[in-house]
NUMARTOR-236742 format. One record per residue (C-alpha): x, y, z. Coordinates in steps of 0.5 Angstrom, whole numbers, plus 500, padded with zeros to 3 digits. Layout:
BEGIN
XYZ;...
! end
This chain:
BEGIN
342656829;344649830;338646827;339650821;346649820;346642820;342640814;347645810;353643813;356640807;352642802;357647798;362642799;358637795;356642790;363644788;364636787;358636782;359638775;353641772;352642764;352648761;349651755;341649753;341644759;335646764;339646771;332645774;331639771;339636772;337638780;331634780;334628776;340628781;336629788;329627786;330620790;334623796;331624803;336629805;332635807;337640804;336636797;329637798;329644799;334645793;330642788;324646791;327652790;329650783;322648781;320655784;325659779;323655773;315656775;317664775;321663768;315659765;310664768;314670764;315666758;323666759;328660757;331656762;338659761;343660767;342668766;334667767;335663773;340668776;335674775;330670778;334667784;337674785;330677785;327672790;333673795;332680795;324680796;325674801;323674808;328672814;327665813;334662814;332655810;329659804;336664804;340658805;337654799;337660794;344662796;346654794;342655788;346661786;352658787;351653782;348658777;353663777;359659774;354657769;353664766;357665760;361671759;357677758;351674760;350679766;351686765;356690770;350694773;346688774;352684777;353690782;346690784;346683785;353683790;349688794;343683794;348678796;351682802;345683806;343676808;350674809;352680813;346681817;344674818;350671817;350668824;343664823;346661816;350655816;357655814;355652807;350657806;355663808;361659803;356659797;354666798;362668799;363664792;357668789;360675791;367673788;365670782;360676780;366681782;371678778;367675772;362681771;363687775;366693772;373693775;375700773;371703778;372702785;365704787;363698782;366693787;367697794;361693797;363686795;370687796;369690803;365683804;370679802;375682806;371681812;370674811;377673809;378673817;372670819;373665825;370659820;376656816;372654810;368661809;375664811;379660806;374661800;374669802;381669801;381665795;376670792;380676794;386673791;383672784;380679785;386683786;389679780;384681776;385689777;388693772;386700774;392703778;386707782;382701784;389698786;390704790;384704794;384696795;391696798;389702802;383698805;387692806;392696810;387700814;385693816;392691818;393698822;386696825;389690828;396693829;396693837;393686837;399684832;404687837;402684843;401677839;408678836;411679843;408673846;413667847;410660845;412655851;416650848;412644846;405647846;401648840;400655837;393655836;392654844;395661845;391664840;384667844;378667839;378675839;386675837;385670832;382675827;389679827;393673826;388671820;390678817;397676816;395670812;391675807;397679806;401673804;396672799;395679796;402682797;404681790;398685788;398691792;401698790;408700791;407705797;402700801;407694800;413699803;408700809;406693810;413691810;415696815;410694819;412687819;419688820;417691827;413685829;419680828;422678835;428674837;423669840;418664837;411667837;404665835;405670829;412668827;411663821;405668818;410674819;416670815;411667810;409675809;416677808;418672804;412674799;415681799;422679797;419675791;414679789;416687790;421691787;428692790;427699791;421697796;425693800;432696801;430702805;428697811;433692809;438693815;432693820;429686817;437683817;438685824;431682826;432676823;439675825;437676832;432670831;437666828;442667833;438664839;436658834;437653840;430656843;426657836;423651832;428649827;423650821;423657822;430658823;431655817;426660814;429666817;436664814;433663807;430670808;437673810;440670804;434674800;435680804;443681802;441679794;436685795;441690798;446688793;442689787;441696789;447698794;453693794;456697799;450696804;450688802;458688804;457691811;451687813;455680810;459679816;453680821;449675817;454670816;456670823;449668825;449663820;455660822;452658829;447654825;453649823;454646830;446644830;443638828;445635821;439637817;439645820;447645819;447642812;442647810;445653813;452651810;448651803;446658804;453660807;456657801;452661796;453668800;461667800;460665792;456671791;459676795;467674796;470676789;477674788;478680783;475685787;479683793;486684789;483690786;482693793;488690796;495691796;499684795;506688797;504688804;504681808;501684814;494684815;494691819;498694813;493691808;489697805;482696802;475698801;468694803;470688800;477687804;473689810;468684809;473679808;477680814;470680818;468673815;475670817;474673824;467670824;470663822;476663826;472664832;467658830;473654829;476656836;469655839;470647837;472642842;477638837;476637830;469641828;464638824;464637816;459643815;464648818;470645815;467645808;464652808;471654811;475651805;470655800;472662804;479660803;479659796;475665794;480669798;485667793;492670794;490674800;488668804;495668806;494675810;486674812;486667813;492666817;489665823;484660820;490656817;494656823;488653827;487648822;494646823;494645830;488640829;492636824;498636829;493634835;490629830;489622834;489618827;482618825;483619818;475620817;475626822;481629819;479629812;475635811;481639815;486636810;481639804;481646808;489646808;488643801;484649799;489654802;495650797;491652791;489659793;495662796;500657793;505652796;510657797;506662801;503656805;510653807;512660809;506659814;507652816;514650814;517643814;523644818;529639820;531639827;538635826;539635834;533631835;533628829;525630827;522634822;516638823;509639819;511633815;504631815;503637810;507633804;501628802;496634802;501638798;502632793;494632792;493640791;499643788;497646782;500652778;506653782;513654780;519649778;524653781;521652788;522645787;529645785;531650790;528649796;524642796;530638793;535641798;531640804;530632802;537631801;538634808;533629811;536623807;543625810;541626817;537619816;544616815;546619822;540617826;540610824;541608831;536612834;530609830;528616827;532614821;527610817;522616818;527621816;529618810;521616808;520624809;525625804;523621799;516623799;518630799;522628792;516625790;512632790;515632783;509631779;505636783;510641781;509639774;502640774;501646770;508650772;508657771;516657769;516651764;520655759;525658764;526652768;525645764;533645763;534644771;528639772;531635766;538635770;534632776;530627772;536624769;540624776;533620779;533616773;540613774;541613781;534613785;529608782;524610787;523616783;522612777;514613777;514620779;519622773;514618768;508621771;511628771;513628764;506625762;503631765;508636762;507634755;500633755;498639759;501643753;499639747;492640749;492647749;486647753;481652753;479655760;472651760;476645759;483645761;483641767;485634765;485627769;491629773;487634777;482629779;486629786;484637787;479638793;472638791;471645793;477647789;475644783;471649780;476655781;482650778;478649772;478657771;485659773;490654771;490653764;495655758;494660753;496658746;502662746;504659752;503652750;507653743;513656747;513651752;513645747;519648744;522648750;520641752;522639745;529642746;531638752;527632750;532628746;537628751;532626757;529621752;536618750;538617758;531614759;532609753;539607755;538606763;531602762;534597756;541596760;537594766;534588763;528589767;521590764;519597762;513599766;507602763;508609766;515609763;512607756;507612756;512617758;517615753;511616748;510623750;517625750;518622743;511626740;515632742;521630737;521630730;521623727;528623724;530624732;527618734;529614728;536616730;535614738;532607736;538606731;543608736;540603741;540597736;547599735;548597742;544591742;542587736;535583737;536579731;544577732;543575739;537571737;542567733;547567738;542564743;540559738;547556737;548555745;552548745;547543748;553539751;556544756;556542763;550544768;554550770;555553763;548551761;545555767;549561765;547561758;540560760;541567765;544570759;538568754;533570759;537577759;537577752;529576752;528582757;532587752;529585746;522586750;525593752;527595745;520593742;516597748;521603746;519602739;512602740;512608744;515611738;509609733;505615734;506621729;512617726;514617719;514612714;522610714;521610722;515605721;519601717;525600721;520598727;516593723;523590721;524589729;517586729;518581724;525579726;522578733;516573730;522570726;527569732;523569738;519563742;511563742;512565749;516572748;512575743;508580747;512586745;511584738;504584738;503590742;508594737;504591731;497593733;499600734;502601727;496598724;492602728;496609727;498608720;493606715;498606709;502600713;496596713;495597705;502596703;504590708;497587708;498580706;505579709;502581716;497576715;501570713;506572719;500572724;497566722;504562722;504563730;498560734;494564739;499566745;497564752;497570756;491575755;495581753;498578747;492575745;488581746;494585741;494579736;486580735;487588735;491586729;486582726;481587727;484592723;487587717;480584717;476590716;481593711;480586707;473586707;473594705;478592699;476591692;481586691;479579690;486577693;485581699;478579700;480572700;485574706;480576710;477569710;483567713;482571719;475570720;477562720;482564726;476568729;471562729;476557731;478561737;471562739;471555740;477555744;478552751;480559754;475564756;480570755;482567748;474567746;473574749;479577745;476574739;469576740;471583742;475583735;469581731;464586734;470591733;470589725;462589725;462596728;468599723;464596717;458600720;461606721;465606714;465612710;466608703;462608697;459601698;458602706;451599706;454593703;460591708;456589714;452584710;458582706;461580713;455576715;455572708;462570710;460567716;454564714;458560709;461556714;455554716;455549710;462547712;464539713;466540720;461540726;467544730;467549724;459550723;458551731;464556731;460560725;454559729;457562735;460568731;453570729;451570736;456575738;454579732;446578733;448580741;451587738;445588732;439584733;436587727;441582723;436577723;430581721;434584715;436577713;431572714;435566710;440567715;435565721;433559716;440557715;441557722;435553725;436548719;442546723;437543729;436537724;443535725;445530730;451533732;451535739;456541739;452544733;445543737;448547743;451553739;444553735;440553742;445559744;444563738;436562739;437564746;441571744;436572739;430572743;434576749;436582745;430582740;424587741;417584743;414586737;420583732;420577736;413576736;413575728;419570729;415566735;412561730;418558726;422559733;418554737;417549731;424548731;426548738;421545742;422538739;429538743;425540750;424532750;431531750;434532757;441530756;446535755;441540758;437541752;431541755;433546760;436551755;429550751;425552757;430558759;428560751;421559752;421563759;424569755;419569750;413569755;416575759;417579752;411577748;406574753;403568755;397568750;402570744;406564746;401559747;398561740;405559736;406553740;404546736;399542739;404536741;408541745;402544749;403540755;411542755;409549755;403548760;409545765;413551764;408556766;406552772;413552774;414559773;408561777;410557782;417561782;413567782;409565788;416563792;419570791;412574792;412576785;406576780;406574773;404580771;410584773;414579769;411579763;412585758;406586753;407587746;404594746;409597751;414595747;413600741;418605743;425606741;429600741;433598747;434592751;429590757;432591764;428585766;432581761;439583763;441577766;438573760;442577755;449576759;448569759;446568752;452572750;456567753;452561750;455564743;462562745;463557750;459551749;464547746;468548753;462546757;461540754;468538751;467530753;462529748;466532742;470525740;463522740;460527735;465530732;462529725;456531722;451525720;445526715;439524720;434529721;428529725;421527723;415532724;410536721;411541715;414548718;408553718;409560716;415563712;417559706;424561706;425557712;427550710;430553704;437551706;435544709;439540704;445544705;445542712;445534711;451530708;452534702;459535704;465530705;468530712;475532713;479536718;478543720;481548715;483555716;479557710;473553707;472552700;471558696;465555693;461554699;461562701;455566698;456573695;455579699;448582698;
! end
């Protein structure tokens, strides 16, 4: 036996890996070609068998086709002796031939007879044959049954089916797996219901045959730490393999047999881990996934009971099986719910009770259990169903009537209350997140059903030792209760109470939770309960100053009042109670400065939530960002205003906004302090609810009290000869005047949105007066207001274009960042308008702005350069997105305007123009591709002697190579390298290092070979040095050169910047705007351009390069930097 098996042990495996040619190729010849030189005995026997078969075909004048070889081999096998070697060789040969037979190449009758022939040797002489031979025979039977036998008659496949079923539980793994695969394919190919029934009955009979052994094995407990295989005896192994066969074939069994199999499997589930547990769970899982619900539901209560008992003793069973059983419980409830929802609700508490025990397990198991529990709660606890069944008029759980939904919810609450009570200290995160979801799903009924849970959570917070991390999830649970039942009911359960005798306040820890989670409640409760309680706390705090509790009580009172924004988060009674809130807000604004921020935020929320008129799917704003994670989905669907409610609320807001807005304006301007950003936004929101005429009236009334222009004149007439005391007094008065003027402008900027023309003109007159009367350091409000006017009202830009530009350019760039940003925001709108205008005069004015931007790009302050850079990019973007008829010409027009400065007289202007182009190239690298002459003009500047210009051009090239795609960059390599490499020999001013960085980027993007080919011969040595240094750095960092190089082919994809060049691009963008600042010490020496140029070979490549070389020399007179270059120096837009 061993002698026979050894040579053939791996033969089948080997032949499976070998591909044989189908069609006209002779199989025998293929085998001889492959194994002729092999000395292995199995190969010699296989070749000899093939030769014998070909001899038979030759003698009978048959072609050497797979069907002919098959017929000869089957005939030989049928008439062969009991020689195991010959049988093995024939079986192996057949396993090669049968898959090569084309469809229809073997008749159904012949296939049936062939199966009978194959069954005899492997069934009768199976012990004498090797594993490989048996596997080959099983494979042939399976292929013949599926591919050639008539599957409509059970008699045609019965013999082969029985053989496959027998070997599917064989003790030899390879034979067993092959048989199971063939059996699964055969079941999947069956279409006749009669045949399916017969096959299913045969398989079920096999299960019944091993039922006793299976029952014994399922009741056998596996000792912890021992292997399952060691507990299975050889005679019991077949029974275990039956379950594997079932798992593979259950999807194809008849409904009747599936139901019977499911019933038998349910009986095998025990509460402890057995040798069969994993196979049983897998088989049940397959039934759940593949069988109809009606097949499963009759036995569902039994399987749920068995699985819950297994999960309940999770500490004694393997974790993977416990998780698998938990997943099956979820599937079981889903099946039950689809057929009998009441049954599902009855079983839900039992399932959740067993799963809740897993929440205290190790993190991996607890995490998966929490996911399953959340799915069950979300699927089966429905707020609407609960409200339909429950009687909300009852506040006592015992009096709450209802059906299955409420009973299930009540039982679940008991489960989780018990789980919380069993925990020592604050429970784990997984318990609390599931509890929070349960409370949320209960909705209003959580006040009744989850009362015990909430009280327990409150006890945890009271006993909390200060570890905010551990109490975070407890707070989220209570926050979910705030969202579910509302703050009114929660404060009934957990009242915030003042104890005047002891000067203490209970449940003050609730206030931060309320602030984060209140939504959709009433303003009335805040006015009638929160405010009086806060007043009581603050009154008692005055009496408790000596006891040391005064500060705590006063802080608690302040925090209660600061709940105003929370109660203004989608309140339900805006139309009824906004008048009361307005009166409170007026008091807060006048008398309680600590409430200013709360009032401002509340006003924004009330207006914005009603202005947006949100739909249910998109109704929650950023104000709800503090809502707990579990509550967010419900908040999105529950809290929003209908269109009708929004319109009604907006009318109410508008009716009271005038009084409130007037109060805000009076108080804030009278205080002489700077208005906060929150109040600016709040004033803007209130103003947006009012008609433009009302806003104008408020602004005029303010101006009647305080005239910025008049006081500015008074300020300018201060007698400089006064003594020091009067001078100090006047300085304080002047400072207060400036603050008031700034406040007026801030308020005016809040009135801009939606304002009519007359109000805008009034506001603009204030801005104009500020520019005329105010020092440079106090124009922040004017710049901000003007930028808002330009952005909101397009007509204003057209009607005041020249005037505004002249006014802005008459003042130098402000020092503070905010003013500089607003100033260039004005320039952005004005310049985009000027370029798009058809008026030649307005086009000329655009040059004045461009000149200012270019000069600012060379400024010494980074915030100024950044403001100019952002404005230039915004102009380009606006022109790109323009809808005008000549939109395609606008961006080239801007580029040509900038290019005109390249031929300017001053190196400062010329380098600034190059920096401006660098900024736009960073935004859109295709600019150079669409305008080769532009690149030629910029590179020609490398022939000057101005250090400032050379630095700017090298920065431009760095931006270009960093942002361009490899394919595009390769087309520019030769010209770029020709121009920049001569500067690689100049170490001063970091020219050599700049060129080195550029070349390294080229190598990384285009590859070493492409750069070497484009490099002039006299600079090859420099390139070699760069490559050597680069290789050395790569070795130091354990990186290969290949990982840093991007091939040209890989760059042929949608345009996007290479991640590896990110740092280079960031640095490159900076090079476009601050070269002047970094090397300022050289400015005086190289202020003017000279007409010298570098000698060198003629430029190869594109003839357009060098076209503008003459314009870069001394063709223009030197002079001062001007705000606008001479008109004849600009090229027309293409």
